[in-house]
C-alpha positions, 0 to 999 in steps of 0.5 A: 591731532597728529600723532608722531613718535616724540623724536621724529617731531623733533627730527622733523622740525630741526631739519627745517630749522638747522638742517638736521635729518630724521633717522633714515627710514622713517616717515616725516612730513614736512612741517611748516618753519612756523609750526616749532614742535611746542606748537604741536602740543595741546595748549593745557600742556603748554601752560602745565609745563610753564607752572610746574617749572616755576614751581620746580625752578627753586628746587632743582638749584637747591638740589644742584648746590647740594649735589654739583648737578641737575637730579634729572639730566645729571648735567652740572651747570657752569654758572650755578651761583649767578643763575641762582641769584638771577632766577630768584630775583625773578621769582624763580619764574621760566626765562625761555617760554617759547610761547611768549617769543617770536621764535623759539630760543632753544631752536635759535641757540641750537642753531648758533651752536652748530656754528661755534666751532668757526669760533674755535669753541666746542658746542658741548661746552653749551650743552649742545647734546643735552639740549637737542636730544632732552629738551627740544620737547621735553617731559613735564619733568624736564621743563624746569632743568632745560630752562636753567641749561638753556640760561647756563649755555647761553650765559657761559657762550657769552663769556667765552665770546666776550672775554675768552674760555680760558684764563691765560694767567693760569696756564703760563706763569710769564702771563699777566692779561687782565680781561675786561669785567663783565657783569653776568647778571646784566648779560642774561638779562640782556639776552632774555630781553633780546629778540633774536639771540643771533643778534645777541651773540653776534654782538658779543663776538669781537668785531674787528676785521682780524677776527672775521677774517680769521674765523672765516679762514678756519671755517673754509679749513674745516670745511675742506677735504684734506687729501693725505699730507706726506711730510716733503724732504727738506734737503737739498735746497731747490733753486730756481731754474732747478727740476726736482721730483718735489716739485709737483708736491710743492706746487699742490700745497701752494695751490691748497694755502692759495699761494698758487692759482688753482689753475696753475697745474694745466699750465705748468711745463712737464717735467716740472722746473722751478721757475716763473709763477712756482718762484713767485707763489713760494716768495708769497708763502715765505712773506706770509710765514715771516721767511726771507722771500728769496724764492730758494726752497730751503729747509725752513720753507719746506718745512713750513709747507710740511706743517698740515691743515689741522695744525694750522686749524689749531693755531687759528683756534688758539689765536681767535681765543688770544683776541677774545681776551683784550679790551672790546674797545681798544685804546686811541694810542696802542703800542703792540710787540707780537712776539713771535713775528718780532714786530713792533706795531704803533697805533693810533685810532686803529691806524698803523703809524710805525712798524719796525723789527724788535728783538725779544727774549730767548728760549730760556729767557722768554719776554712775558705777556702781558699789558702796561703803560709807558710811564716815562722815557730815559735819554742816555740811560745807565744799565743796572745789569740784573743779578740774574745777568750779572752772575750768569753772563757776565762773572764768567766774562769778568773772570777770564778778562779782569779789564773787561769791567774798564773796556766795557764802562762798568762800574762796580758798587758793594751796596752803595759804595763804587768801588774805585778799582774792581781789578783788585777784587779776586773774581775768581773766588766769587760765585753765584752764590756770594755775588754781593756787587752791582754792575753798572754801564755808563750812557755811551755808544757801547752801552747795551740799552743804547740811546734811549729805553722806554718805561712800563713799570711791571714785576718782570722788569722788562721795557723797550730800549735801543741796542748798539748792535743793529746787526742782529735785525737781519735775522729772520729768528730775533729771539737773542735777549734776556726778556727786555724788547731791542727795538730797530728804530728807537728815535722814530717811536721816541718821536711819536710818543712825544709828539702825541704827548703835546711836545713841540719838534723843537722841544723834542730836538732839546731833549735829544741834544742833552748828554747827560741821563735824562728822564722825560715823564709823559702826561699822557702815558701810552697803553702797550701790549706784549702778545703772543700771536702765531696767525693773524691778519696781515697789513697785506691783507693776508693772513700771517702765520709764524712759528711757536718759538715759546711752545705756547699754542700747544698748552693752550690748545690743550686747555681749550679742549677741556670742558667748560665745567673744568675751566676757571674763567678769572 
């Protein structure tokens, strides 16, 4: 039989399967793609592999239980308890003997892991290096451990593709994401019985167009060579028809990001002026970044152009992870509020029915991230001012002007008793430490909640509501609230919700004509998701980027770079 160095055999075969080369200078004859390494061994050795593994797998798992790692490879298993139970049920038999499969499962796994960075995941979370270097043609002592390691890699990757790598509830205090439940044993059983691991993994990853487009864009960015990316001066602004030495660097950036055609440089006038195609490219860039598309190269636009490809790569990585957190099959109706884009979408069977601007919580009073269901609506609501707002915001205003309460239709309660004349309270002596009052604003045109509020009970006490101050929606960055979400067109949302709950137009008109506070319960509650997405697939079929207003992306990216063994999934 042939005799080649073990390392060269491994690398020759892997070159054919996944484009890995032999070490330079070592002679290597090309093998057929149908000649995997394990068939280079004598049949009796293959049989010995199988019998040895079957007798040792239990011992290896027992050793791991006592010591936290495998004895020979020294590697910790992420899913040791699940693996022990699964192998025990199957008599501790080897799962991945390539003799019993049409394709070598290890080579399939290694090939898939070479592309896993396109999903924003790390190959070594799935024992890539160890599997490649020590398990392609393992010694008899390693067969059992390599089988366990392969099972652990497949099971860990299965979880990460289906529900994400990290638990956001452990990273952020104002987050409550409920991931779909998965059965780990069922996942591993499905992998064992699937003839092709590529198809198995493909079925687990999100299949939405958004996930596919972000993943493709991430792969594209990672494949491109990036020249130095020096910061472009933010000032002064560049307006149409102006000449400026920064325009050349700006044009190069716009071509890199695809907002300006790559051949534009050959058609550009010299000396360069800011006009025509370049203006249109800037406007397109501004739209993709949530900026006013006025064509003016001001501070915000140039700052966005200064963001490096590596920063965008990290942004894509954290947003791919967030897509993986959510339900595999979205609800037929769903209201999504994306905080960084200050936007609400109402979806029905995946189609956008409503789209409107929103105002979200300011930095010191962030809007939380969670999912719930809108249970009821309140028309002509009163506003019970939360204690935090009453003591921090309202108390100073009352102390400056005791008439503030009456002028703005506020009643003051001490426990359950209404104080008829709040101006008689010595507000100068009231502090946060001794504030026993409850402030309630009456319905009306000046009520902070406007004409309607949409209630989805939650521990954060936030909800959607109307607002009398519509001018705030003209701002690009709309983080002004105390945590609740103000919506620009509340009646449009009300009509959509009530119609999908079986209300006729006459019923809705009758409800709106009532002048008193009126609660409308929903027989079919509407799911709502408050999410935080700084990169997403826009309705205009382009990749959209938004500013990380709450500084969450950096923290999440750092968590994703941690080894999987240190991360609690649920």
